[in-house]
C-alpha positions as CSV (number, residue, x, y, z in Angstrom):
1,M,0.0,0.0,0.0
2,N,1.5,3.3,-1.1
3,D,-1.1,5.6,0.5
4,P,1.0,8.2,2.5
5,L,-2.0,8.9,4.8
6,S,-2.7,5.3,5.6
7,K,-0.8,5.2,8.9
8,R,-2.3,8.6,10.0
9,R,-5.8,7.3,9.3
10,L,-5.1,4.3,11.4
11,K,-3.9,6.4,14.3
12,M,-6.9,8.7,13.9
13,W,-9.2,5.6,14.1
14,I,-7.5,4.4,17.2
15,R,-7.8,7.8,18.8
16,L,-11.5,8.0,17.9
17,L,-12.1,4.6,19.4
18,G,-10.2,5.7,22.6
19,V,-12.2,8.9,23.0
20,T,-15.5,6.9,22.4
21,R,-14.6,4.2,24.9
22,V,-13.5,6.7,27.6
23,A,-16.6,8.8,27.2
24,E,-18.9,5.8,27.2
25,A,-17.3,4.4,30.3
26,E,-17.7,7.8,32.1
27,L,-21.4,7.9,31.1
28,R,-22.0,4.3,32.3
29,E,-20.4,5.2,35.6
30,F,-22.4,8.5,35.8
31,L,-25.7,6.6,35.2
32,R,-24.7,3.8,37.7
33,V,-23.5,6.1,40.5
34,K,-25.8,9.1,40.2
35,H,-29.0,7.3,39.0
36,D,-28.6,3.7,39.9
37,T,-29.3,2.7,36.3
38,T,-27.5,1.3,33.3
39,L,-26.7,2.6,29.8
40,P,-28.8,-0.2,28.2
41,R,-31.8,0.9,30.3
42,F,-31.2,4.5,29.3
43,D,-30.9,3.5,25.6
44,V,-34.2,1.5,25.7
45,M,-36.0,4.4,27.3
46,A,-34.6,6.8,24.8
47,A,-35.8,4.7,21.9
48,L,-39.2,4.4,23.4
49,Y,-39.3,8.2,24.1
50,R,-38.7,8.8,20.4
51,R,-41.6,6.5,19.5
52,R,-44.2,7.5,22.1
53,D,-46.9,5.4,20.4
54,G,-44.9,2.2,21.1
55,V,-42.9,-0.2,19.1
56,T,-42.8,-4.0,18.7
57,M,-39.9,-5.8,20.4
58,T,-38.5,-6.6,17.0
59,E,-38.5,-2.9,16.1
60,L,-36.9,-2.0,19.4
61,S,-34.1,-4.5,18.9
62,R,-33.4,-3.1,15.4
63,M,-33.4,0.4,16.7
64,L,-30.9,-0.5,19.3
65,L,-28.9,-2.9,17.2
66,V,-29.2,-5.6,19.8
67,S,-30.7,-9.1,19.9
68,N,-34.4,-9.6,20.9
69,G,-33.1,-11.4,24.0
70,N,-31.0,-8.4,25.2
71,A,-33.9,-6.0,24.6
72,T,-36.4,-8.4,26.3
73,T,-34.2,-8.6,29.4
74,V,-34.0,-4.8,29.7
75,V,-37.7,-4.3,29.0
76,D,-38.6,-7.0,31.6
77,R,-36.8,-4.9,34.3
78,L,-38.3,-1.6,33.1
79,E,-41.7,-3.2,33.2
80,K,-41.2,-4.5,36.7
81,D,-40.2,-1.0,37.8
82,G,-43.3,0.5,36.2
83,F,-41.5,2.4,33.5
84,V,-42.8,0.5,30.4
85,R,-45.9,-1.4,29.6
86,R,-46.5,-4.2,27.1
87,T,-49.6,-4.3,25.0
88,P,-50.6,-7.3,22.8
89,S,-51.4,-6.5,19.2
90,D,-55.1,-6.7,18.3
91,T,-54.3,-8.4,15.0
92,D,-51.4,-10.7,15.8
93,R,-51.2,-12.5,19.1
94,R,-47.4,-13.0,18.6
95,T,-46.8,-9.3,18.5
96,V,-46.4,-7.2,21.6
97,F,-46.0,-3.4,21.6
98,V,-43.8,-1.7,24.2
99,A,-44.2,1.9,25.3
100,L,-43.2,4.1,28.2
101,T,-45.6,4.6,31.0
102,A,-46.3,8.1,32.5
103,D,-43.8,7.3,35.2
104,G,-41.3,6.1,32.6
105,L,-41.7,9.3,30.6
106,A,-41.1,11.4,33.6
107,Q,-38.1,9.2,34.7
108,F,-36.5,9.4,31.2
109,E,-37.0,13.2,30.9
110,G,-35.1,13.7,34.1
111,L,-32.4,11.3,33.1
112,A,-32.1,12.7,29.6
113,A,-31.5,16.3,30.9
114,E,-28.8,15.1,33.3
115,H,-27.3,12.9,30.6
116,E,-27.1,15.8,28.2
117,A,-25.5,18.0,30.9
118,E,-22.9,15.2,31.6
119,V,-22.1,14.9,27.9
120,S,-21.8,18.7,27.7
121,R,-19.5,18.7,30.7
122,R,-17.4,15.9,29.2
123,F,-16.8,17.9,26.0
124,A,-16.8,21.4,27.4
125,D,-13.3,22.1,26.1
126,L,-14.6,22.1,22.5
127,S,-15.5,25.5,21.1
128,E,-18.4,26.1,18.8
129,A,-16.0,26.1,15.9
130,D,-14.5,22.8,17.1
131,L,-18.0,21.3,17.3
132,E,-18.9,22.5,13.8
133,T,-15.7,21.1,12.3
134,L,-15.9,17.8,14.1
135,T,-19.6,17.4,13.2
136,D,-18.8,18.1,9.5
137,I,-15.9,15.6,9.5
138,L,-18.0,12.9,11.1
139,K,-20.8,13.5,8.6
140,R,-18.3,13.1,5.8
141,M,-17.1,9.9,7.4
142,G,-20.5,8.4,7.0
143,T,-22.2,8.6,10.4
144,G,-25.1,10.4,8.8
145,T,-25.9,12.5,11.9
């Protein structure tokens, strides 16, 4: 390979992974210590918050890029805590819809605000110009967001 930027791209990739892993570990710890919850619970609640009308377990698994089994385990715990409800489909008895309850909605809104503040704190050293540049670069890399 004669690409002069190949090694630099590899180093950038390793640095990007490192930043992601450290930030995710800090967020996991923040949720565990400050809110006695987990990142998977937060992610499930966030997905259900975006789809207030509810989703099937299969849709939820796809949204989160996890197996049905992993999603079911988290939903079971959230249902036990009163944060989600399961509703059977009227047309297909094999299909179950999952949605946040009123308590789940309130719980998530509080968590989401603190999660956002924690992410903001984590990246507070980035200026507005830094954020614009980084967002542009990530979009060009294919993240789509």
